[in-house]
One Martini backbone bead per residue (centre of mass of N, CA, C, O) as a GRO file, in nm:
protein
  185
    1UNK     BB    1   0.738  -0.323   0.639
    2UNK     BB    2   1.016  -0.180   0.697
    3UNK     BB    3   1.183   0.079   0.827
    4UNK     BB    4   1.335   0.145   0.561
    5UNK     BB    5   1.076   0.162   0.384
    6UNK     BB    6   0.951   0.413   0.522
    7UNK     BB    7   1.202   0.593   0.432
    8UNK     BB    8   1.193   0.532   0.120
    9UNK     BB    9   0.859   0.556   0.122
   10UNK     BB   10   0.537   0.681   0.161
   11UNK     BB   11   0.386   0.420   0.079
   12UNK     BB   12   0.495   0.239   0.316
   13UNK     BB   13   0.384   0.412   0.542
   14UNK     BB   14   0.086   0.378   0.459
   15UNK     BB   15   0.086   0.072   0.482
   16UNK     BB   16   0.140   0.063   0.787
   17UNK     BB   17  -0.105   0.232   0.880
   18UNK     BB   18  -0.313   0.019   0.726
   19UNK     BB   19  -0.215  -0.277   0.766
   20UNK     BB   20  -0.065  -0.381   0.519
   21UNK     BB   21   0.013  -0.650   0.294
   22UNK     BB   22   0.234  -0.853   0.131
   23UNK     BB   23   0.150  -1.082  -0.125
   24UNK     BB   24   0.341  -1.405  -0.107
   25UNK     BB   25   0.285  -1.732  -0.114
   26UNK     BB   26   0.567  -1.806  -0.302
   27UNK     BB   27   0.843  -1.717  -0.145
   28UNK     BB   28   1.175  -1.621  -0.163
   29UNK     BB   29   1.459  -1.579  -0.011
   30UNK     BB   30   1.695  -1.318   0.033
   31UNK     BB   31   2.052  -1.304  -0.044
   32UNK     BB   32   2.371  -1.183   0.019
   33UNK     BB   33   2.673  -1.298  -0.119
   34UNK     BB   34   2.799  -1.042  -0.279
   35UNK     BB   35   2.986  -0.756  -0.304
   36UNK     BB   36   2.905  -0.494  -0.572
   37UNK     BB   37   2.834  -0.186  -0.454
   38UNK     BB   38   2.565  -0.194  -0.320
   39UNK     BB   39   2.283  -0.050  -0.194
   40UNK     BB   40   2.097  -0.204   0.063
   41UNK     BB   41   1.727  -0.237   0.085
   42UNK     BB   42   1.507  -0.363   0.296
   43UNK     BB   43   1.151  -0.380   0.255
   44UNK     BB   44   1.071  -0.693   0.292
   45UNK     BB   45   0.950  -0.938   0.525
   46UNK     BB   46   0.908  -1.207   0.690
   47UNK     BB   47   0.792  -1.415   0.914
   48UNK     BB   48   0.953  -1.543   1.198
   49UNK     BB   49   0.740  -1.786   1.280
   50UNK     BB   50   0.713  -1.902   0.944
   51UNK     BB   51   1.039  -1.899   0.867
   52UNK     BB   52   1.249  -2.111   0.659
   53UNK     BB   53   1.528  -2.308   0.562
   54UNK     BB   54   1.512  -2.584   0.377
   55UNK     BB   55   1.729  -2.878   0.408
   56UNK     BB   56   1.618  -3.182   0.423
   57UNK     BB   57   1.417  -3.146   0.200
   58UNK     BB   58   1.397  -3.268  -0.155
   59UNK     BB   59   1.106  -3.411  -0.182
   60UNK     BB   60   0.808  -3.230  -0.254
   61UNK     BB   61   0.608  -3.449  -0.362
   62UNK     BB   62   0.634  -3.695  -0.131
   63UNK     BB   63   0.715  -3.471   0.069
   64UNK     BB   64   0.726  -3.274   0.364
   65UNK     BB   65   0.774  -2.982   0.512
   66UNK     BB   66   0.980  -2.958   0.812
   67UNK     BB   67   1.066  -2.846   1.118
   68UNK     BB   68   1.417  -2.845   1.238
   69UNK     BB   69   1.581  -2.717   1.516
   70UNK     BB   70   1.870  -2.854   1.475
   71UNK     BB   71   1.912  -2.718   1.168
   72UNK     BB   72   1.693  -2.497   1.177
   73UNK     BB   73   1.590  -2.146   1.129
   74UNK     BB   74   1.382  -1.905   1.255
   75UNK     BB   75   1.342  -1.626   1.028
   76UNK     BB   76   1.365  -1.345   0.870
   77UNK     BB   77   1.306  -1.281   0.526
   78UNK     BB   78   1.387  -1.140   0.241
   79UNK     BB   79   1.154  -1.037  -0.025
   80UNK     BB   80   1.243  -0.725  -0.060
   81UNK     BB   81   1.480  -0.533  -0.262
   82UNK     BB   82   1.702  -0.254  -0.282
   83UNK     BB   83   1.924  -0.133  -0.539
   84UNK     BB   84   2.221   0.085  -0.539
   85UNK     BB   85   2.430   0.269  -0.782
   86UNK     BB   86   2.721   0.417  -0.923
   87UNK     BB   87   2.746   0.468  -1.287
   88UNK     BB   88   2.881   0.701  -1.460
   89UNK     BB   89   2.710   0.927  -1.299
   90UNK     BB   90   2.485   0.702  -1.254
   91UNK     BB   91   2.193   0.569  -1.134
   92UNK     BB   92   2.138   0.243  -1.019
   93UNK     BB   93   1.823   0.056  -1.022
   94UNK     BB   94   1.690  -0.212  -0.807
   95UNK     BB   95   1.432  -0.464  -0.793
   96UNK     BB   96   1.385  -0.739  -0.566
   97UNK     BB   97   1.202  -1.046  -0.575
   98UNK     BB   98   1.080  -1.365  -0.448
   99UNK     BB   99   0.823  -1.290  -0.636
  100UNK     BB  100   0.619  -1.244  -0.933
  101UNK     BB  101   0.302  -1.274  -0.846
  102UNK     BB  102   0.241  -0.995  -0.704
  103UNK     BB  103   0.185  -0.862  -1.014
  104UNK     BB  104  -0.051  -1.014  -1.081
  105UNK     BB  105  -0.382  -1.021  -1.150
  106UNK     BB  106  -0.458  -1.242  -0.948
  107UNK     BB  107  -0.325  -1.105  -0.694
  108UNK     BB  108  -0.453  -0.816  -0.715
  109UNK     BB  109  -0.766  -0.948  -0.710
  110UNK     BB  110  -0.727  -1.080  -0.448
  111UNK     BB  111  -0.912  -1.214  -0.173
  112UNK     BB  112  -0.884  -1.212   0.188
  113UNK     BB  113  -0.944  -1.318   0.487
  114UNK     BB  114  -0.821  -1.100   0.718
  115UNK     BB  115  -0.665  -0.943   0.464
  116UNK     BB  116  -0.460  -0.662   0.383
  117UNK     BB  117  -0.381  -0.593   0.075
  118UNK     BB  118  -0.062  -0.407  -0.063
  119UNK     BB  119   0.061  -0.424  -0.366
  120UNK     BB  120   0.023  -0.129  -0.476
  121UNK     BB  121   0.238   0.001  -0.297
  122UNK     BB  122   0.481  -0.131  -0.441
  123UNK     BB  123   0.434  -0.018  -0.716
  124UNK     BB  124   0.445   0.283  -0.639
  125UNK     BB  125   0.718   0.280  -0.485
  126UNK     BB  126   0.896   0.175  -0.718
  127UNK     BB  127   0.828   0.392  -0.933
  128UNK     BB  128   0.903   0.638  -0.762
  129UNK     BB  129   1.203   0.562  -0.728
  130UNK     BB  130   1.284   0.501  -1.034
  131UNK     BB  131   1.172   0.811  -1.120
  132UNK     BB  132   1.272   1.021  -0.913
  133UNK     BB  133   0.989   1.120  -0.793
  134UNK     BB  134   0.768   1.155  -1.050
  135UNK     BB  135   0.635   0.863  -1.041
  136UNK     BB  136   0.382   0.908  -0.919
  137UNK     BB  137   0.210   1.165  -0.840
  138UNK     BB  138   0.226   1.377  -0.571
  139UNK     BB  139  -0.086   1.426  -0.370
  140UNK     BB  140   0.006   1.542  -0.122
  141UNK     BB  141  -0.102   1.721   0.170
  142UNK     BB  142  -0.147   1.934   0.394
  143UNK     BB  143  -0.294   1.967   0.668
  144UNK     BB  144  -0.538   2.119   0.799
  145UNK     BB  145  -0.562   2.375   1.029
  146UNK     BB  146  -0.879   2.354   1.035
  147UNK     BB  147  -1.051   2.082   1.230
  148UNK     BB  148  -1.298   2.260   1.335
  149UNK     BB  149  -1.654   2.275   1.437
  150UNK     BB  150  -1.854   2.542   1.573
  151UNK     BB  151  -2.190   2.518   1.692
  152UNK     BB  152  -2.428   2.683   1.811
  153UNK     BB  153  -2.751   2.721   1.903
  154UNK     BB  154  -2.816   2.939   1.691
  155UNK     BB  155  -2.688   2.796   1.441
  156UNK     BB  156  -2.865   2.539   1.459
  157UNK     BB  157  -3.138   2.675   1.415
  158UNK     BB  158  -3.073   2.788   1.131
  159UNK     BB  159  -3.003   2.520   0.998
  160UNK     BB  160  -3.275   2.388   1.048
  161UNK     BB  161  -3.447   2.591   0.886
  162UNK     BB  162  -3.299   2.569   0.616
  163UNK     BB  163  -3.325   2.250   0.571
  164UNK     BB  164  -3.650   2.225   0.629
  165UNK     BB  165  -3.761   2.499   0.461
  166UNK     BB  166  -3.607   2.681   0.254
  167UNK     BB  167  -3.491   2.475   0.049
  168UNK     BB  168  -3.758   2.326  -0.019
  169UNK     BB  169  -3.907   2.581  -0.122
  170UNK     BB  170  -3.712   2.648  -0.349
  171UNK     BB  171  -3.734   2.375  -0.501
  172UNK     BB  172  -4.042   2.395  -0.541
  173UNK     BB  173  -4.040   2.659  -0.703
  174UNK     BB  174  -3.867   2.557  -0.938
  175UNK     BB  175  -4.053   2.324  -1.017
  176UNK     BB  176  -4.305   2.498  -1.079
  177UNK     BB  177  -4.176   2.678  -1.292
  178UNK     BB  178  -4.105   2.451  -1.492
  179UNK     BB  179  -4.393   2.334  -1.521
  180UNK     BB  180  -4.530   2.593  -1.630
  181UNK     BB  181  -4.351   2.633  -1.880
  182UNK     BB  182  -4.413   2.354  -2.012
  183UNK     BB  183  -4.726   2.393  -2.031
  184UNK     BB  184  -4.711   2.656  -2.214
  185UNK     BB  185  -4.588   2.491  -2.466
   0.00000   0.00000   0.00000
């Protein structure tokens, strides 16, 4: 996710923290050709070291695409963008992706070695934005204020006695009580 995506939705910020990637094996890069009054937010981009617009190869069946630095430039391409504008006092929201398969069952259930796929983050982030932050319900909570537990030597001795002797004796007593009552019937 881009820096704008992290500000766009907390789901994309969590995606960045978990180092998850959006998997789009065959994605096309998106470009804005003409300004139609939309506010454009690039959410995801491709890798700059392995992405270029192929100009020379036209027959992809018999020929293979190869990078020619004289004609082509390797740069990050936008793979997912969000567009918004106001029309008749209502906000119009659009999410455009360079590949539709990122949402397919096959892609969502696909596992790849050494790759942490995070396509569900895009689903949640897109729906959260499009529903005006109503769905999915935001379940985040403030971190707890007390994050430490200090047990002294005396407390550890009591915990040790409770877990090793008192609780097992209580459980054994309950078990014997139930066994005696069942035998009496």
